[in-house]
C-alpha positions in Angstrom: -0.1 -0.3 -0.2 1.3 3.5 -0.9 1.5 5.6 2.2 1.2 8.9 0.1 -1.6 7.6 -2.1 -3.8 6.6 1.0 -3.1 10.0 2.8 -4.0 11.9 -0.4 -7.2 10.4 -0.4 -7.9 11.4 3.0 -10.3 14.4 3.4 -8.4 17.7 4.3 -8.2 18.1 7.9 -10.8 20.0 9.7 -8.0 21.7 11.9 -5.7 22.2 9.1 -7.9 22.8 5.9 -4.9 22.1 3.9 -4.3 18.8 1.7 -1.8 16.1 2.5 0.6 17.0 0.0 1.3 20.5 1.2 1.6 19.1 4.7 4.1 16.4 3.8 6.4 18.8 2.0 6.3 21.3 4.8 6.9 18.5 7.4 9.7 16.8 5.6 11.5 20.2 4.9 11.4 21.3 8.6 11.9 18.1 10.4 14.3 16.3 8.0 13.4 12.8 9.3 13.0 13.4 13.0 9.7 13.6 15.2 8.6 14.3 18.3 5.1 14.1 19.9 2.6 12.4 21.9 1.5 8.8 20.8 0.6 5.3 21.9 2.5 2.1 20.7 2.0 -1.8 20.8 3.8 -4.8 19.7 0.6 -7.0 19.3 -2.4 -4.4 18.9 -3.6 -5.8 22.1 -1.7 -4.0 24.7 -0.7 -0.1 24.2 1.6 2.1 26.0 1.1 6.0 26.0 3.9 8.6 26.0 6.5 10.7 24.4 7.5 9.2 20.9 10.9 10.3 19.3 12.6 9.6 16.0 16.2 10.7 16.6 18.5 12.0 13.7 20.1 8.4 13.8 17.0 6.7 13.1 16.4 5.4 16.4 12.7 5.3 17.9 12.4 5.9 21.4 9.1 5.6 23.5 9.4 7.3 26.9 13.1 7.2 26.7 13.1 3.6 25.9 14.5 2.0 22.6 11.3 0.9 20.5 13.2 0.5 17.2 17.0 0.4 16.8 16.6 2.0 13.4 14.1 2.8 10.8 16.4 2.6 7.7 14.6 1.2 5.0 11.7 0.5 7.1 8.3 -1.0 5.5 5.3 1.2 6.4 1.6 -0.1 6.6 -1.3 2.2 7.2 -4.3 1.0 8.8 -7.3 1.8 6.9 -9.7 4.1 8.8 -7.3 4.9 11.6 -4.5 7.2 12.4 -2.3 4.0 12.9 0.8 2.7 11.1 2.6 -0.4 11.4 6.3 -0.4 11.1 8.4 -3.4 9.9 5.6 -5.8 10.8 6.7 -5.7 14.3 5.3 -2.8 16.1 2.0 -0.3 15.7 2.0 3.3 16.4 -1.3 5.0 17.2 -1.9 8.9 17.0 -4.4 11.3 18.2 -3.7 14.4 16.3 -3.9 14.5 12.5 -0.8 16.9 12.1 1.3 14.7 14.4 0.4 11.8 12.4 1.3 13.3 9.0 4.8 14.5 10.7 5.3 10.8 11.9 4.5 9.6 8.3 6.5 11.8 6.6 9.7 10.9 8.8 9.1 7.4 8.1 8.8 7.9 4.3 12.2 10.0 4.7 13.9 7.0 6.4 12.3 4.2 4.2 14.6 5.2 1.2 17.8 5.1 3.3 19.8 2.0 3.7 21.0 0.7 7.0 24.4 1.8 8.0 27.1 -0.6 9.0 27.7 -4.3 8.2 24.0 -5.4 8.5 23.2 -3.7 5.1 25.9 -5.9 3.4 24.0 -8.9 4.3 24.2 -11.5 1.4 23.5 -15.2 0.6 24.6 -17.7 -1.6 24.1 -21.8 -2.3 25.0 -24.0 0.1 26.5 -27.6 -0.4 25.1 -29.5 -3.6 26.9 -32.7 -3.0 24.7 -35.8 -3.4 25.2 -36.8 0.2 22.7 -39.3 1.5 21.7 -39.6 5.5 18.7 -41.5 7.0 17.7 -42.3 10.3 14.6 -42.6 12.6 13.4 -39.4 14.3 10.7 -37.9 16.3 8.9 -35.1 14.2 6.8 -32.2 15.6 5.0 -30.5 12.7 3.3 -27.0 13.1 3.1 -27.9 16.8 0.5 -30.5 16.4 2.0 -33.5 18.0 5.1 -35.7 18.1 5.7 -38.9 15.8 8.3 -41.3 15.1 9.3 -41.4 11.3 12.1 -42.2 9.0 13.9 -39.3 7.4 16.0 -39.4 4.6 18.1 -36.4 3.4 19.4 -36.6 -0.1 21.0 -33.8 -2.1 19.4 -31.3 0.1 15.8 -32.7 -0.1 14.4 -34.0 3.3 12.0 -36.7 2.8 9.5 -37.5 5.6 7.1 -40.0 4.5 5.1 -38.6 1.4 6.4 -34.9 2.2 9.4 -33.2 1.1 11.4 -30.1 2.6 13.7 -28.5 0.5 16.7 -27.5 2.8 18.2 -25.5 0.2 15.6 -23.0 0.2 16.2 -22.2 3.7 18.9 -20.2 5.2 21.5 -21.3 8.0 19.6 -19.0 10.3 16.4 -21.1 9.9 18.1 -24.3 11.2 18.5 -23.9 15.1 19.1 -26.1 18.0 16.3 -26.1 20.6 17.0 -26.0 24.1 15.7 -28.9 26.4 13.5 -26.8 28.6 11.1 -26.1 25.6 9.8 -29.6 25.0 11.5 -31.6 28.0 13.3 -33.3 25.0 17.1 -33.3 24.4 18.8 -33.0 20.7 16.0 -30.9 18.9 16.4 -29.0 15.8 14.1 -26.4 14.4 13.8 -26.4 10.5 11.5 -23.8 8.9 11.2 -20.4 7.7 11.3 -17.3 10.2 9.4 -14.7 8.5 10.3 -11.6 10.5 14.1 -12.3 9.4 13.1 -12.6 5.9 11.0 -9.6 6.0 14.1 -7.7 7.4 16.4 -8.7 4.6 13.6 -8.4 2.0 13.6 -12.4 1.1 10.4 -13.7 -0.2 8.6 -16.1 2.1 7.3 -19.6 0.5 4.8 -19.7 3.3 5.7 -23.3 4.3 5.3 -24.8 7.6 8.2 -25.6 10.1 9.0 -28.8 11.9 10.9 -30.0 14.9 13.5 -32.9 14.7 14.2 -34.9 17.7 17.2 -37.4 17.6 18.3 -40.3 19.7 21.9 -39.1 20.5 24.2 -36.2 20.4 26.3 -37.6 17.9 23.4 -37.8 15.4 22.2 -34.4 16.5 25.4 -32.7 15.7 26.0 -34.6 12.4 22.5 -33.7 11.3 22.8 -30.1 12.4 26.2 -29.6 10.5 24.9 -31.3 7.2 21.8 -29.4 7.4 23.3 -26.2 7.5 25.8 -27.1 5.0 22.7 -27.6 2.6 21.2 -24.3 3.6 21.8 -21.0 1.8 25.1 -19.6 3.4 24.8 -16.1 4.9 27.9 -13.6 4.9 28.9 -10.0 4.5 31.0 -8.2 2.3 31.7 -9.2 -1.3 32.0 -12.7 -3.0 35.7 -12.4 -3.2 36.0 -11.4 0.4 33.4 -13.1 2.6 33.0 -12.3 6.2 30.8 -14.2 8.7 29.3 -12.4 11.8 29.0 -14.6 14.7 26.6 -13.2 17.6 26.1 -15.0 20.9 23.3 -13.8 23.0 23.6 -14.4 26.8 20.1 -13.6 28.3 20.0 -14.6 32.0 16.6 -14.5 34.1 17.3 -13.2 37.4 14.4 -12.4 39.4 10.9 -10.9 39.5 8.9 -8.8 41.7 5.5 -9.8 41.2 2.3 -10.2 43.6 0.9 -13.4 42.0 0.3 -16.8 43.8 1.2 -20.0 42.1 4.1 -21.9 40.3 5.5 -19.4 37.8 8.1 -19.8 34.8 9.4 -17.7 32.0 9.2 -18.3 28.2 11.7 -16.4 25.9 10.1 -16.0 22.7 11.8 -14.6 19.5 10.5 -14.5 15.8 7.3 -15.9 17.2 8.8 -18.9 18.4 9.5 -20.2 21.9 13.4 -21.0 22.5 13.6 -21.3 26.4 11.6 -21.9 29.6 12.7 -21.6 33.0 12.1 -23.9 35.8 8.9 -23.8 37.9 9.3 -21.5 41.0 6.7 -21.0 44.0 5.6 -17.3 44.3 6.3 -15.3 47.4 6.3 -11.8 46.1 9.8 -12.2 45.0 10.3 -14.9 42.5 14.1 -16.1 41.8 15.2 -18.0 38.9 18.8 -17.0 38.0 18.7 -19.1 34.9 20.9 -18.5 31.9 19.9 -18.9 28.2 22.7 -18.8 25.2 21.7 -18.6 21.7 23.5 -17.9 18.5 21.8 -15.0 16.7 21.2 -14.6 13.2 22.4 -11.4 11.0 19.6 -9.1 11.6 18.8 -5.4 11.9 17.2 -5.7 15.4 16.3 -8.5 17.8 13.0 -8.2 19.8 12.8 -10.4 22.9 9.4 -11.1 24.4 9.4 -12.6 27.8 6.2 -14.4 29.0 5.5 -14.8 32.6 3.3 -17.9 33.1 1.4 -19.8 35.7 1.4 -23.5 35.6 -1.8 -25.3 35.8 -1.9 -29.1 36.7 -2.0 -31.0 33.7 -0.6 -28.4 31.2 2.3 -29.4 29.0 4.5 -26.7 30.8 5.6 -29.1 33.1 8.5 -29.8 31.2 10.8 -31.1 33.8 9.1 -34.5 34.4 7.9 -36.7 31.6 9.7 -36.5 28.3 6.8 -38.2 26.4 3.9 -36.1 27.9 2.0 -34.4 25.2 -1.0 -32.1 26.0 -2.2 -28.8 24.9 -0.4 -25.7 26.7 -3.1 -24.4 29.0 -0.9 -22.4 31.3 -2.0 -19.0 32.0 -0.2 -15.8 30.8 0.6 -13.5 33.9 2.5 -11.0 32.3 4.5 -10.0 29.2 7.9 -8.2 29.1 9.6 -6.7 25.7 13.3 -5.7 25.3 15.9 -5.2 22.4 19.2 -6.6 22.0 20.5 -3.2 20.7 23.2 -1.8 22.8 23.3 -5.0 24.8 27.1 -5.2 24.5 27.3 -2.2 26.7 24.4 -2.8 29.3 24.0 -5.5 31.5 21.4 -5.5 34.0 17.9 -4.5 32.8 14.7 -4.0 34.7 11.6 -4.9 32.5 8.1 -3.7 33.3 5.8 -6.5 33.5 2.4 -5.8 31.9 -0.7 -8.0 32.4 -3.3 -8.7 29.4 -4.8 -5.4 30.4 -1.9 -3.3 29.9 -1.3 -2.7 33.6 1.9 -2.6 35.4 2.0 -5.7 37.7 5.8 -5.9 38.6 9.2 -6.0 37.3 11.6 -8.4 35.8 15.4 -8.4 36.3 17.3 -9.8 33.5 21.1 -9.8 32.6 21.7 -9.5 28.7 25.1 -9.6 26.7 25.6 -10.1 23.2 29.2 -11.0 22.1 29.8 -10.2 18.5 32.9 -11.6 16.4 33.6 -11.1 12.7 35.1 -14.1 11.2 37.7 -13.4 8.2 38.0 -15.4 5.2 40.4 -18.6 6.1 43.4 -17.3 4.6 43.6 -14.6 7.0 43.8 -17.0 9.9 46.5 -19.0 8.0 48.9 -15.9 7.8 47.9 -15.5 11.6 49.0 -19.1 12.5 52.3 -18.6 10.4 53.1 -15.2 12.4 52.5 -17.1 15.6 54.7 -20.0 14.7 57.6 -17.7 13.9 57.2 -15.7 17.2 58.7 -16.4 20.4 55.9 -17.6 22.7 57.8 -16.3 25.9 57.6 -12.8 24.4 54.1 -13.0 23.3 52.9 -13.8 26.9 55.2 -11.5 28.5 53.6 -8.6 26.4 49.8 -10.0 26.2 49.4 -10.7 30.0 49.8 -7.2 31.4 47.6 -5.8 28.6 44.7 -7.8 28.7 41.5 -6.5 30.4 39.6 -8.7 33.1 36.7 -8.8 30.8 38.4 -9.9 27.9 40.7 -12.6 29.6 38.2 -15.4 28.8 37.5 -14.6 25.3 41.4 -14.2 24.6 42.3 -17.4 26.3 39.8 -19.5 24.4 41.4 -18.2 21.1 45.0 -19.0 22.3 43.8 -22.5 23.3 42.2 -23.1 20.0 45.1 -21.6 17.9 47.9 -23.6 19.7 45.8 -26.9 20.2 45.3 -26.8 16.3 49.0 -26.0 15.9 49.9 -28.8 18.2 51.8 -26.7 20.6 49.4 -26.6 23.7 51.7 -28.3 26.0 54.2 -25.7 25.1 51.9 -22.7 25.6 50.6 -24.0 29.2 54.4 -24.3 30.3 55.1 -20.7 29.1 52.1 -19.5 31.1 53.1 -21.4 34.3 56.6 -20.1 34.1 55.3 -16.4 33.8 52.7 -16.7 36.6 54.9 -18.5 38.9 57.7 -15.9 38.3 55.1 -13.0 39.0 53.9 -14.6 42.2 57.4 -15.2 43.5 58.6 -11.8 43.0 55.5 -10.2 44.3 55.9 -12.5 47.6 59.5 -11.6 47.9 58.9 -7.9 47.3 56.3 -7.8 50.0 58.0 -10.1 52.4 54.6 -12.3 52.5 53.8 -15.6 51.0 50.9 -15.3 48.5 51.2 -19.0 47.3 47.9 -20.2 49.3 46.1 -18.1 46.7 47.9 -19.0 43.9 45.8 -19.4 40.4 42.9 -18.4 42.2 42.4 -15.3 40.1 41.5 -15.0 36.6 44.6 -15.1 34.3 45.6 -16.3 30.8 46.8 -19.5 32.6 44.0 -20.1 34.8 41.2 -19.3 31.9 43.2 -21.1 29.4 43.7 -24.2 31.5 40.1 -24.2 32.7 38.8 -24.0 28.9 41.0 -27.0 28.0 40.1 -29.1 30.9 36.3 -28.6 30.1 36.9 -29.4 26.4 39.0 -32.6 27.2 37.0 -33.8 30.3 33.4 -33.3 29.3 32.6 -37.0 28.6 34.5 -37.8 32.1 32.3 -35.2 33.8 29.0 -36.4 32.4 29.9 -40.1 33.2 31.2 -39.4 36.7 28.3 -37.4 38.0 25.2 -38.0 36.0 23.9 -40.8 37.9 24.4 -39.4 41.3 22.7 -36.0 40.2 20.0 -37.8 38.6 19.5 -39.8 42.1 19.5 -36.4 44.0 16.9 -34.9 41.6 14.5 -38.0 41.6 14.8 -38.6 45.5 14.2 -34.6 46.0 15.3 -34.9 49.6 15.9 -32.1 52.0 19.5 -31.4 52.9 19.1 -28.1 54.8 21.2 -28.3 58.0 20.2 -25.0 59.6 19.9 -25.1 63.3 16.2 -24.0 63.3 15.1 -26.7 61.0 13.0 -29.1 62.8 14.2 -32.1 60.6 17.9 -31.0 61.0 19.4 -34.2 62.1 17.4 -36.2 59.3 18.6 -33.8 56.5 22.3 -34.0 57.9 22.2 -37.6 57.3 21.1 -37.1 53.6 23.7 -34.8 53.1 26.1 -37.0 54.4 24.9 -39.9 52.3 25.4 -37.9 49.1 28.8 -36.4 50.3 30.0 -40.1 50.6 28.6 -41.0 47.2 30.3 -38.1 45.4 33.7 -38.8 47.1 33.6 -42.5 46.5 32.8 -41.7 42.7 35.5 -39.0 42.3 38.3 -41.1 44.2 37.7 -44.6 42.6 37.7 -42.9 39.1 41.2 -41.2 38.8 42.1 -44.0 36.0 39.3 -42.7 33.9 40.6 -39.2 33.7 41.9 -38.3 30.4 45.6 -38.6 30.1 46.3 -35.1 28.6 44.6 -33.6 31.8 46.7 -35.5 34.1 49.9 -34.6 32.1 49.1 -30.9 32.5 48.3 -31.4 36.2 51.6 -33.2 36.8 53.5 -30.5 35.0 51.5 -27.7 37.1 52.5 -29.8 40.4 56.2 -30.1 39.3 56.5 -26.4 38.4 54.9 -25.3 41.7 57.3 -27.4 43.9 60.4 -26.1 42.0 59.3 -22.6 42.5 58.1 -22.8 46.1 61.0 -23.2 48.3 58.8 -24.4 51.4 58.4 -27.7 53.0 54.8 -27.3 53.4 52.9 -29.4 50.7 49.6 -27.7 51.3 50.5 -25.0 48.9 51.2 -27.6 46.2 47.8 -29.2 47.0 46.1 -25.9 46.9 47.6 -25.2 43.6 46.2 -28.4 42.3 42.7 -27.9 44.0 42.5 -24.5 41.9 42.3 -26.5 38.8 40.8 -29.8 39.8 38.0 -28.8 42.2 37.5 -25.1 41.6 37.5 -24.9 38.1 36.4 -28.8 36.9 34.7 -30.7 39.5 32.7 -28.4 41.9 31.2 -26.1 38.7 29.9 -29.2 37.4 28.1 -30.2 40.5 26.8 -26.7 41.0 25.3 -26.3 37.5 24.8 -29.8 35.9 22.9 -28.5 33.1 25.5 -26.1 32.0 28.0 -28.8 32.0 25.8 -31.2 29.9 25.3 -33.5 33.1 21.7 -33.0 33.5 19.3 -32.3 30.7 16.9 -29.8 32.8 17.4 -27.2 35.4 17.3 -28.5 39.0 14.6 -27.3 41.3 15.2 -24.9 44.2 15.6 -27.8 46.8 18.1 -29.9 44.5 20.2 -26.7 43.5 20.5 -25.8 47.4 21.5 -29.4 48.0 24.3 -29.1 45.2 25.8 -25.8 46.5 26.0 -27.2 49.8 27.8 -30.3 48.4 30.1 -28.3 46.3 30.9 -26.0 49.2 31.9 -29.2 51.4 34.0 -30.8 48.8 35.7 -27.5 48.0 36.6 -27.0 51.5 37.9 -30.6 52.0 39.9 -30.4 48.6 41.5 -27.3 50.0 42.8 -29.1 53.1 40.6 -26.9 55.0 38.0 -27.4 57.8 34.5 -25.3 58.5 34.9 -22.8 61.2 32.3 -22.0 63.8 32.0 -18.3 63.0 31.5 -18.8 59.3 29.5 -22.2 58.9 28.2 -23.2 62.3 25.6 -25.6 60.8 28.2 -27.7 58.8 30.8 -27.7 61.7 29.7 -31.5 62.4 31.2 -32.3 59.0 34.8 -31.6 60.1 34.6 -35.0 62.1 32.2 -36.9 60.1 33.4 -36.2 56.7 36.7 -34.2 56.4 38.7 -35.9 59.0 37.6 -39.6 58.1 38.8 -38.8 54.5 41.7 -36.3 55.3 44.4 -38.8 54.1 42.5 -39.8 51.0 42.6 -36.3 49.4 46.5 -36.4 49.5 46.4 -40.0 48.0 43.9 -38.6 45.1 46.2 -35.7 44.1 49.1 -38.0 44.2 47.1 -40.2 41.6 45.7 -37.4 39.4 49.1 -35.6 39.3 51.8 -38.1 40.1 55.1 -37.2 41.6 
């Protein structure tokens, strides 16, 4: 629909008595694409907000000082017939109460609609994917258009996915339209979404075929990873730049749902919705005015002008399918009640962290606040030959000089990123052991000099900070030891989740003695499993821990072996075993988030094991409720921890 034609046909305003053409020319010349005035807006046409609306000179649209649209460059304008309402980019509606303000807003939008988006997003392009005749087949569980799960045989041949009598042309889809789905959505692991995302296609001005979508559930992680890779290879590849110098944009969103202040009773959970699809659900939490989740969701984002995130707060109804933590095969229509809705944009998330989002009910009334933590990490991936040059440069450089130069320059917030890059590079170059040795020498030299200068011994806290060494070895340990962690803890954590026993040992708890015995039972299970599986620890990890021990023993001129054991504890327990116990879902040990009781139990177990591994005991002024564990657990196994360190990092 042509906005100019529609507005020309409108009768002259009673107020202005002037035709639209005159008003449009005057407004365009005067405001030059900017706007300011009172209006209302909505993301769904059901709930509206009122306030001061602005279009900045950068093309950013603000409502009550909050970002509504990151940019209206090349925007799509749709006028609602018979109303002073306009829809922009098929994602937000604006409604006006004054004809002249409506004309000013339309003239500003028309000015921006012919402008291209600045930056790399306007350079988005696509090309054909893999065209080799690869054939793959396997049985999968299939969910088509959210109807019901069914077991079928799938065949992928030359980019065509054959499901019974139906065919899905994967070559017509984009890489961004083939996405992994979090376990929490369906209560199922290893699920892939395959289908068009209309909002993304509209932003890139790509026609839609109006085909449906489907979810594919695989039997194991190996099949899941293999099919995800091949499906994306067949899909249309997305890049920025030109054909000769293709760049890839790698964006990862980390969205943490922290807590909500909400005067509602019942068991609540959140759903994260993007592009009209649910990608994550939090666990159920019983309300008490303040609801605490603190759950992290991570997702790779497609190249897009802006990403709008809708967060639904729902109340669980008995018998509804949102009880996604229990029966994997349970299927029923979602009848959970929507309590409230929040909206946010990811624009500027690189610089902002905690956000307080207003929760609105279906009547558009403010009913509370949701606290979230959003970050978006963006990496531009260069053509492969650029990395070949980088690798050659590193091979011809002195590793010692590189670390000596780099370590003091790296900011704390970038340590993890740079460490991951260096681990990947040196691992692929086959020089990972040399890399760790150089880092060890550097950090031990720095610690020794610092202790001598200050005439104090800081060795007890060695490797506890975030340095290139600690983060590099942590990343390497997790990569190599992921399978070991899963096999080590999965059975025990599953047992704790199923039994759901109370392990709260606080003195005022009436069942403290019973709870204490539960905790002691679980601690014995964990320690027995940890201490009896030293032969299963991957050899590359043992080798690095052995080198670490030898270096510390040579650098520290003390007879106290505790310092050596504390150094080992910094990597084996602090950065490897205990984090996996604290958050089993994050480490791939558990497929779902633990409830609040189980989470508290795992926190306590991790705390006890960390104290034990650190050759310490509980103190009355700090942990009086755990003081009994000094005699009942720590002292009982005191000598065993030294034997464990000797086995994992042989002398």
